[in-house]
C-alpha beads as a LAMMPS data file, in Angstrom:
LAMMPS data file: protein, C-alpha beads

322 atoms
321 bonds

1 atom types
1 bond types

-500.0 500.0 xlo xhi
-500.0 500.0 ylo yhi
-500.0 500.0 zlo zhi

Masses

1 110.0

Atoms # bond

1 1 1 0.042 -0.220 -0.176
2 1 1 1.007 3.476 -0.662
3 1 1 2.128 5.902 1.553
4 1 1 -0.803 8.024 0.512
5 1 1 -3.313 5.327 0.996
6 1 1 -1.605 4.518 4.714
7 1 1 -1.930 8.255 5.199
8 1 1 -5.526 8.257 3.784
9 1 1 -6.645 5.113 6.584
10 1 1 -4.912 6.529 9.106
11 1 1 -6.999 9.903 8.913
12 1 1 -10.282 7.797 8.121
13 1 1 -9.852 6.131 11.152
14 1 1 -9.799 9.430 13.494
15 1 1 -12.130 11.177 11.012
16 1 1 -12.862 14.938 12.405
17 1 1 -9.968 14.375 14.965
18 1 1 -6.276 16.048 14.508
19 1 1 -3.610 13.702 13.799
20 1 1 0.022 15.080 14.327
21 1 1 2.302 14.887 11.379
22 1 1 5.032 13.480 13.764
23 1 1 2.587 10.683 15.029
24 1 1 1.603 9.951 11.506
25 1 1 5.501 9.516 10.071
26 1 1 6.483 7.546 13.503
27 1 1 3.654 5.349 12.804
28 1 1 3.869 4.436 9.146
29 1 1 7.630 4.632 9.603
30 1 1 8.200 7.068 6.881
31 1 1 9.327 10.810 7.031
32 1 1 7.403 13.868 7.763
33 1 1 8.472 15.087 4.154
34 1 1 6.638 11.997 3.270
35 1 1 3.497 12.645 5.249
36 1 1 3.385 15.932 3.933
37 1 1 3.446 15.078 0.319
38 1 1 0.717 12.368 0.978
39 1 1 -1.671 15.043 2.435
40 1 1 -1.050 17.075 -0.511
41 1 1 -1.570 14.524 -2.951
42 1 1 -5.142 13.529 -0.702
43 1 1 -6.073 17.238 -1.424
44 1 1 -5.744 17.316 -4.916
45 1 1 -7.975 14.276 -5.016
46 1 1 -10.476 16.176 -3.241
47 1 1 -10.215 15.292 0.408
48 1 1 -10.649 17.879 2.691
49 1 1 -7.903 17.771 5.207
50 1 1 -6.937 20.906 7.351
51 1 1 -3.845 21.591 8.984
52 1 1 -3.205 23.123 12.987
53 1 1 -0.288 23.924 14.273
54 1 1 0.448 21.904 17.030
55 1 1 -2.336 19.754 16.222
56 1 1 -1.629 17.897 12.967
57 1 1 -3.736 17.373 10.299
58 1 1 -7.757 16.512 10.010
59 1 1 -10.148 14.961 7.846
60 1 1 -13.271 16.768 7.723
61 1 1 -16.408 14.853 8.772
62 1 1 -17.839 16.472 5.637
63 1 1 -15.340 14.277 3.216
64 1 1 -17.187 11.682 1.878
65 1 1 -14.835 10.504 -1.253
66 1 1 -15.880 6.530 -1.599
67 1 1 -12.833 4.353 -1.125
68 1 1 -11.576 1.263 0.843
69 1 1 -9.794 3.267 3.622
70 1 1 -12.983 5.229 4.412
71 1 1 -14.931 1.923 3.986
72 1 1 -12.592 -0.429 6.392
73 1 1 -12.362 1.551 9.906
74 1 1 -16.426 1.425 9.495
75 1 1 -16.656 -2.649 9.285
76 1 1 -17.813 -4.646 12.147
77 1 1 -14.881 -7.219 13.510
78 1 1 -17.260 -9.806 11.888
79 1 1 -16.124 -9.035 8.283
80 1 1 -12.738 -9.466 7.277
81 1 1 -11.415 -6.213 5.968
82 1 1 -9.133 -7.805 3.385
83 1 1 -11.766 -9.385 1.388
84 1 1 -13.301 -6.134 0.453
85 1 1 -11.809 -4.551 -2.734
86 1 1 -12.344 -0.951 -4.147
87 1 1 -11.984 0.720 -7.973
88 1 1 -12.471 4.258 -8.573
89 1 1 -13.911 3.208 -11.794
90 1 1 -15.308 -0.451 -12.967
91 1 1 -17.151 -2.021 -15.561
92 1 1 -19.725 -3.729 -13.421
93 1 1 -19.018 -4.734 -9.860
94 1 1 -21.138 -7.704 -10.594
95 1 1 -18.722 -9.066 -13.587
96 1 1 -15.793 -8.157 -11.411
97 1 1 -17.222 -10.441 -8.429
98 1 1 -18.015 -13.169 -10.842
99 1 1 -14.507 -13.263 -11.885
100 1 1 -13.266 -13.242 -8.186
101 1 1 -15.699 -16.245 -7.316
102 1 1 -14.704 -18.387 -10.504
103 1 1 -11.171 -17.963 -9.531
104 1 1 -12.599 -19.271 -5.710
105 1 1 -12.937 -16.011 -3.727
106 1 1 -14.317 -16.997 -0.781
107 1 1 -17.753 -16.107 0.983
108 1 1 -18.124 -12.530 1.677
109 1 1 -15.408 -11.115 -1.198
110 1 1 -16.795 -7.666 -2.021
111 1 1 -16.498 -5.289 -4.644
112 1 1 -17.514 -1.907 -4.156
113 1 1 -17.022 1.352 -7.202
114 1 1 -17.242 4.856 -7.371
115 1 1 -18.558 4.569 -11.012
116 1 1 -19.370 1.615 -13.192
117 1 1 -19.125 1.911 -16.916
118 1 1 -21.173 -1.010 -17.890
119 1 1 -23.475 -1.120 -14.589
120 1 1 -25.921 -4.439 -14.853
121 1 1 -29.508 -4.815 -14.167
122 1 1 -32.441 -7.092 -14.646
123 1 1 -33.151 -8.577 -17.868
124 1 1 -29.932 -7.337 -19.578
125 1 1 -30.915 -3.891 -18.690
126 1 1 -28.165 -1.024 -17.933
127 1 1 -28.040 0.230 -14.497
128 1 1 -26.848 4.208 -14.663
129 1 1 -24.302 4.398 -12.667
130 1 1 -23.043 7.979 -12.168
131 1 1 -19.447 8.842 -10.185
132 1 1 -19.515 10.545 -6.310
133 1 1 -23.035 9.969 -6.032
134 1 1 -23.902 6.399 -5.290
135 1 1 -22.805 2.849 -4.356
136 1 1 -22.322 -0.018 -6.152
137 1 1 -21.686 -2.922 -4.421
138 1 1 -21.239 -6.769 -5.325
139 1 1 -20.755 -9.807 -2.867
140 1 1 -19.603 -13.193 -3.477
141 1 1 -21.750 -15.477 -1.378
142 1 1 -21.447 -19.424 -0.875
143 1 1 -24.893 -20.315 0.759
144 1 1 -25.856 -24.177 1.012
145 1 1 -28.855 -23.600 -1.545
146 1 1 -30.729 -24.907 -4.279
147 1 1 -31.376 -22.999 -7.469
148 1 1 -34.991 -22.784 -6.642
149 1 1 -34.304 -21.454 -3.018
150 1 1 -31.863 -18.497 -4.770
151 1 1 -35.094 -16.399 -5.092
152 1 1 -34.596 -15.763 -1.417
153 1 1 -31.310 -14.393 -1.527
154 1 1 -32.781 -11.583 -3.185
155 1 1 -35.766 -10.998 -0.974
156 1 1 -33.535 -11.101 2.283
157 1 1 -31.051 -8.690 0.766
158 1 1 -33.739 -6.240 0.043
159 1 1 -34.676 -6.438 3.934
160 1 1 -30.617 -6.106 4.631
161 1 1 -30.433 -3.718 2.395
162 1 1 -33.173 -1.437 3.624
163 1 1 -31.839 -2.070 7.709
164 1 1 -28.499 -0.668 6.504
165 1 1 -30.244 2.539 4.908
166 1 1 -32.392 3.030 7.737
167 1 1 -29.221 2.685 10.343
168 1 1 -27.116 5.244 8.285
169 1 1 -29.655 7.357 6.823
170 1 1 -32.487 7.368 9.128
171 1 1 -35.100 6.915 6.299
172 1 1 -37.737 3.952 5.649
173 1 1 -37.669 2.560 2.213
174 1 1 -40.346 0.256 0.415
175 1 1 -39.578 -3.148 -1.377
176 1 1 -41.240 -3.191 -4.904
177 1 1 -41.354 -7.099 -5.510
178 1 1 -39.057 -8.716 -6.167
179 1 1 -35.625 -6.686 -5.845
180 1 1 -36.588 -2.544 -6.389
181 1 1 -36.489 0.076 -2.925
182 1 1 -38.320 2.938 -3.255
183 1 1 -38.707 6.497 -1.984
184 1 1 -40.884 9.002 -1.796
185 1 1 -42.621 7.582 -5.259
186 1 1 -38.965 6.782 -6.820
187 1 1 -36.540 4.022 -7.010
188 1 1 -33.706 4.684 -5.310
189 1 1 -31.962 1.079 -5.339
190 1 1 -31.805 -2.224 -7.013
191 1 1 -30.475 -5.526 -6.167
192 1 1 -29.209 -7.832 -8.934
193 1 1 -28.838 -11.601 -8.104
194 1 1 -26.953 -13.874 -10.464
195 1 1 -26.394 -17.775 -9.444
196 1 1 -23.732 -20.289 -10.856
197 1 1 -25.239 -23.635 -10.218
198 1 1 -24.186 -27.486 -10.233
199 1 1 -26.097 -29.189 -12.548
200 1 1 -25.721 -32.595 -11.014
201 1 1 -26.325 -31.629 -7.393
202 1 1 -28.604 -28.921 -8.113
203 1 1 -27.058 -26.902 -5.429
204 1 1 -25.736 -23.251 -5.599
205 1 1 -21.837 -23.136 -6.364
206 1 1 -21.786 -19.240 -5.564
207 1 1 -24.273 -15.968 -5.911
208 1 1 -22.959 -13.117 -7.086
209 1 1 -25.189 -10.424 -5.106
210 1 1 -25.047 -6.608 -6.809
211 1 1 -26.651 -4.017 -4.867
212 1 1 -26.903 -0.173 -6.439
213 1 1 -27.883 2.623 -4.812
214 1 1 -28.398 6.542 -5.655
215 1 1 -27.278 8.143 -2.541
216 1 1 -27.509 11.744 -4.210
217 1 1 -29.095 12.726 -7.510
218 1 1 -27.772 15.395 -9.556
219 1 1 -28.836 17.311 -12.030
220 1 1 -28.327 15.545 -15.620
221 1 1 -26.823 12.737 -14.286
222 1 1 -29.593 10.132 -15.224
223 1 1 -31.240 9.933 -18.879
224 1 1 -34.752 12.278 -18.970
225 1 1 -36.622 9.062 -19.347
226 1 1 -35.477 8.334 -15.917
227 1 1 -36.040 11.478 -14.375
228 1 1 -39.777 10.351 -13.290
229 1 1 -39.009 7.444 -11.705
230 1 1 -35.514 7.724 -10.312
231 1 1 -34.626 9.199 -7.192
232 1 1 -32.216 9.194 -4.234
233 1 1 -31.615 8.697 -0.407
234 1 1 -30.658 12.103 0.267
235 1 1 -32.999 14.968 -0.567
236 1 1 -30.120 17.319 -1.291
237 1 1 -29.944 18.950 1.921
238 1 1 -28.825 16.259 3.982
239 1 1 -25.261 14.888 3.896
240 1 1 -24.845 10.940 3.980
241 1 1 -21.884 9.035 4.393
242 1 1 -21.275 6.609 1.902
243 1 1 -18.535 5.204 3.294
244 1 1 -20.465 4.278 6.187
245 1 1 -23.219 3.034 4.035
246 1 1 -21.240 0.535 2.217
247 1 1 -19.706 -0.766 5.400
248 1 1 -23.178 -1.367 6.415
249 1 1 -24.103 -3.224 3.710
250 1 1 -21.196 -5.413 3.463
251 1 1 -21.253 -6.255 7.194
252 1 1 -25.227 -7.233 6.913
253 1 1 -24.881 -9.193 3.469
254 1 1 -22.059 -10.877 4.827
255 1 1 -24.176 -12.517 7.806
256 1 1 -27.339 -13.195 5.222
257 1 1 -27.016 -17.006 5.534
258 1 1 -28.681 -16.669 8.998
259 1 1 -31.593 -15.216 8.148
260 1 1 -32.024 -17.585 5.086
261 1 1 -31.992 -20.587 7.284
262 1 1 -34.915 -19.314 9.345
263 1 1 -36.392 -17.308 6.991
264 1 1 -37.478 -14.565 9.607
265 1 1 -36.978 -11.695 7.225
266 1 1 -40.419 -12.601 5.217
267 1 1 -42.317 -10.976 7.654
268 1 1 -40.321 -7.567 7.359
269 1 1 -40.006 -8.030 3.436
270 1 1 -44.291 -8.331 3.610
271 1 1 -44.804 -5.397 5.454
272 1 1 -41.963 -2.993 3.456
273 1 1 -43.805 -4.166 0.235
274 1 1 -45.698 -1.705 -1.693
275 1 1 -47.373 -3.649 -4.040
276 1 1 -49.456 -6.115 -1.734
277 1 1 -53.327 -4.862 -1.781
278 1 1 -52.549 -2.643 -4.830
279 1 1 -53.172 -3.547 -8.532
280 1 1 -50.373 -4.459 -10.829
281 1 1 -49.304 -5.148 -14.380
282 1 1 -47.065 -7.761 -15.556
283 1 1 -44.533 -6.429 -17.458
284 1 1 -44.481 -9.248 -19.991
285 1 1 -47.825 -9.784 -20.984
286 1 1 -49.520 -6.444 -20.024
287 1 1 -51.983 -8.661 -17.595
288 1 1 -53.643 -6.631 -14.578
289 1 1 -53.893 -8.215 -11.512
290 1 1 -54.278 -7.795 -7.669
291 1 1 -50.920 -8.209 -5.666
292 1 1 -52.534 -10.245 -2.993
293 1 1 -49.936 -11.856 -1.053
294 1 1 -46.173 -13.102 -0.877
295 1 1 -45.446 -16.472 0.669
296 1 1 -42.703 -18.199 2.377
297 1 1 -40.630 -18.715 -0.955
298 1 1 -40.796 -14.704 -1.480
299 1 1 -43.229 -15.946 -4.487
300 1 1 -45.940 -13.133 -5.243
301 1 1 -49.555 -14.159 -5.256
302 1 1 -52.007 -12.339 -7.953
303 1 1 -55.732 -12.495 -8.651
304 1 1 -56.242 -12.214 -11.838
305 1 1 -58.950 -10.062 -13.594
306 1 1 -61.262 -13.547 -14.585
307 1 1 -60.613 -14.605 -10.989
308 1 1 -58.356 -17.131 -11.152
309 1 1 -54.607 -17.043 -9.225
310 1 1 -51.106 -16.743 -10.685
311 1 1 -47.951 -17.294 -8.732
312 1 1 -44.987 -15.541 -9.619
313 1 1 -41.307 -16.926 -8.948
314 1 1 -39.785 -14.260 -11.030
315 1 1 -40.597 -11.685 -13.409
316 1 1 -41.199 -8.289 -13.500
317 1 1 -44.667 -6.201 -12.467
318 1 1 -45.393 -2.167 -12.292
319 1 1 -47.735 -0.508 -10.008
320 1 1 -51.208 0.399 -11.819
321 1 1 -51.795 3.996 -11.051
322 1 1 -55.939 4.595 -10.233

Bonds

1 1 1 2
2 1 2 3
3 1 3 4
4 1 4 5
5 1 5 6
6 1 6 7
7 1 7 8
8 1 8 9
9 1 9 10
10 1 10 11
11 1 11 12
12 1 12 13
13 1 13 14
14 1 14 15
15 1 15 16
16 1 16 17
17 1 17 18
18 1 18 19
19 1 19 20
20 1 20 21
21 1 21 22
22 1 22 23
23 1 23 24
24 1 24 25
25 1 25 26
26 1 26 27
27 1 27 28
28 1 28 29
29 1 29 30
30 1 30 31
31 1 31 32
32 1 32 33
33 1 33 34
34 1 34 35
35 1 35 36
36 1 36 37
37 1 37 38
38 1 38 39
39 1 39 40
40 1 40 41
41 1 41 42
42 1 42 43
43 1 43 44
44 1 44 45
45 1 45 46
46 1 46 47
47 1 47 48
48 1 48 49
49 1 49 50
50 1 50 51
51 1 51 52
52 1 52 53
53 1 53 54
54 1 54 55
55 1 55 56
56 1 56 57
57 1 57 58
58 1 58 59
59 1 59 60
60 1 60 61
61 1 61 62
62 1 62 63
63 1 63 64
64 1 64 65
65 1 65 66
66 1 66 67
67 1 67 68
68 1 68 69
69 1 69 70
70 1 70 71
71 1 71 72
72 1 72 73
73 1 73 74
74 1 74 75
75 1 75 76
76 1 76 77
77 1 77 78
78 1 78 79
79 1 79 80
80 1 80 81
81 1 81 82
82 1 82 83
83 1 83 84
84 1 84 85
85 1 85 86
86 1 86 87
87 1 87 88
88 1 88 89
89 1 89 90
90 1 90 91
91 1 91 92
92 1 92 93
93 1 93 94
94 1 94 95
95 1 95 96
96 1 96 97
97 1 97 98
98 1 98 99
99 1 99 100
100 1 100 101
101 1 101 102
102 1 102 103
103 1 103 104
104 1 104 105
105 1 105 106
106 1 106 107
107 1 107 108
108 1 108 109
109 1 109 110
110 1 110 111
111 1 111 112
112 1 112 113
113 1 113 114
114 1 114 115
115 1 115 116
116 1 116 117
117 1 117 118
118 1 118 119
119 1 119 120
120 1 120 121
121 1 121 122
122 1 122 123
123 1 123 124
124 1 124 125
125 1 125 126
126 1 126 127
127 1 127 128
128 1 128 129
129 1 129 130
130 1 130 131
131 1 131 132
132 1 132 133
133 1 133 134
134 1 134 135
135 1 135 136
136 1 136 137
137 1 137 138
138 1 138 139
139 1 139 140
140 1 140 141
141 1 141 142
142 1 142 143
143 1 143 144
144 1 144 145
145 1 145 146
146 1 146 147
147 1 147 148
148 1 148 149
149 1 149 150
150 1 150 151
151 1 151 152
152 1 152 153
153 1 153 154
154 1 154 155
155 1 155 156
156 1 156 157
157 1 157 158
158 1 158 159
159 1 159 160
160 1 160 161
161 1 161 162
162 1 162 163
163 1 163 164
164 1 164 165
165 1 165 166
166 1 166 167
167 1 167 168
168 1 168 169
169 1 169 170
170 1 170 171
171 1 171 172
172 1 172 173
173 1 173 174
174 1 174 175
175 1 175 176
176 1 176 177
177 1 177 178
178 1 178 179
179 1 179 180
180 1 180 181
181 1 181 182
182 1 182 183
183 1 183 184
184 1 184 185
185 1 185 186
186 1 186 187
187 1 187 188
188 1 188 189
189 1 189 190
190 1 190 191
191 1 191 192
192 1 192 193
193 1 193 194
194 1 194 195
195 1 195 196
196 1 196 197
197 1 197 198
198 1 198 199
199 1 199 200
200 1 200 201
201 1 201 202
202 1 202 203
203 1 203 204
204 1 204 205
205 1 205 206
206 1 206 207
207 1 207 208
208 1 208 209
209 1 209 210
210 1 210 211
211 1 211 212
212 1 212 213
213 1 213 214
214 1 214 215
215 1 215 216
216 1 216 217
217 1 217 218
218 1 218 219
219 1 219 220
220 1 220 221
221 1 221 222
222 1 222 223
223 1 223 224
224 1 224 225
225 1 225 226
226 1 226 227
227 1 227 228
228 1 228 229
229 1 229 230
230 1 230 231
231 1 231 232
232 1 232 233
233 1 233 234
234 1 234 235
235 1 235 236
236 1 236 237
237 1 237 238
238 1 238 239
239 1 239 240
240 1 240 241
241 1 241 242
242 1 242 243
243 1 243 244
244 1 244 245
245 1 245 246
246 1 246 247
247 1 247 248
248 1 248 249
249 1 249 250
250 1 250 251
251 1 251 252
252 1 252 253
253 1 253 254
254 1 254 255
255 1 255 256
256 1 256 257
257 1 257 258
258 1 258 259
259 1 259 260
260 1 260 261
261 1 261 262
262 1 262 263
263 1 263 264
264 1 264 265
265 1 265 266
266 1 266 267
267 1 267 268
268 1 268 269
269 1 269 270
270 1 270 271
271 1 271 272
272 1 272 273
273 1 273 274
274 1 274 275
275 1 275 276
276 1 276 277
277 1 277 278
278 1 278 279
279 1 279 280
280 1 280 281
281 1 281 282
282 1 282 283
283 1 283 284
284 1 284 285
285 1 285 286
286 1 286 287
287 1 287 288
288 1 288 289
289 1 289 290
290 1 290 291
291 1 291 292
292 1 292 293
293 1 293 294
294 1 294 295
295 1 295 296
296 1 296 297
297 1 297 298
298 1 298 299
299 1 299 300
300 1 300 301
301 1 301 302
302 1 302 303
303 1 303 304
304 1 304 305
305 1 305 306
306 1 306 307
307 1 307 308
308 1 308 309
309 1 309 310
310 1 310 311
311 1 311 312
312 1 312 313
313 1 313 314
314 1 314 315
315 1 315 316
316 1 316 317
317 1 317 318
318 1 318 319
319 1 319 320
320 1 320 321
321 1 321 322
């Protein structure tokens, strides 16, 4: 790790407090001049670092550049920080995580990016991933599940991401079956689950769980056609720590196995649903139906217009406006 990143790691660990240049030099086994050079490089990168005589350097609490050094000090002791990798720019965090999984990466290996150039959504669609405003995170999971049970991972992740947002941002989001999170009537986050299974055993070899969250929404970042349906966690006035939210996501998703075994998350999944009891449209066929219930396999039960029942394992619905 370079001196610049080691200095950043130390400042992030003491964020909001002053750390003397002498202490940094002594701890990192470098010269004071090397510390000063690293501080200047970090300032050029956009970090808000003040310097006070006889007190040292202080990374402002308002500084929110996403980085591994900013995330790792905020992780719980349960999550092995060395499993987390950060990219300023990547084509797709899911694609990167799949490559890691195929190479044998363990459960919990996590890829975080500040920007994606080819972010992936469901059904081959792209996921708009502008820089400096969102969190794009993918984790390798190795649960003991059958392919049919893998849909539960998406539902459990929706609950855990909702909990992380409440913990860090103080806002309640709703879940649109099966994988989208909504706030103030607009989509603020999406979840993409991709599984690789063993054809002989029927068991899942690994799952890559991707989460994309719009923390801020700056003018011109999203295509015009998305402007009416895409929102952000921040109302534009409230600052949210993206590093803290990324750490909370990594911690919660790392422990997702414990939820899957008991299915204890399903009651909360149902209570956060924004579709139950409402008329919906099946996007594939244009058929209208009433969303009646979500069962213990996270399947959506619909009452069709002719009175028949239909059960969806997957697919896509939209909420019909009355």
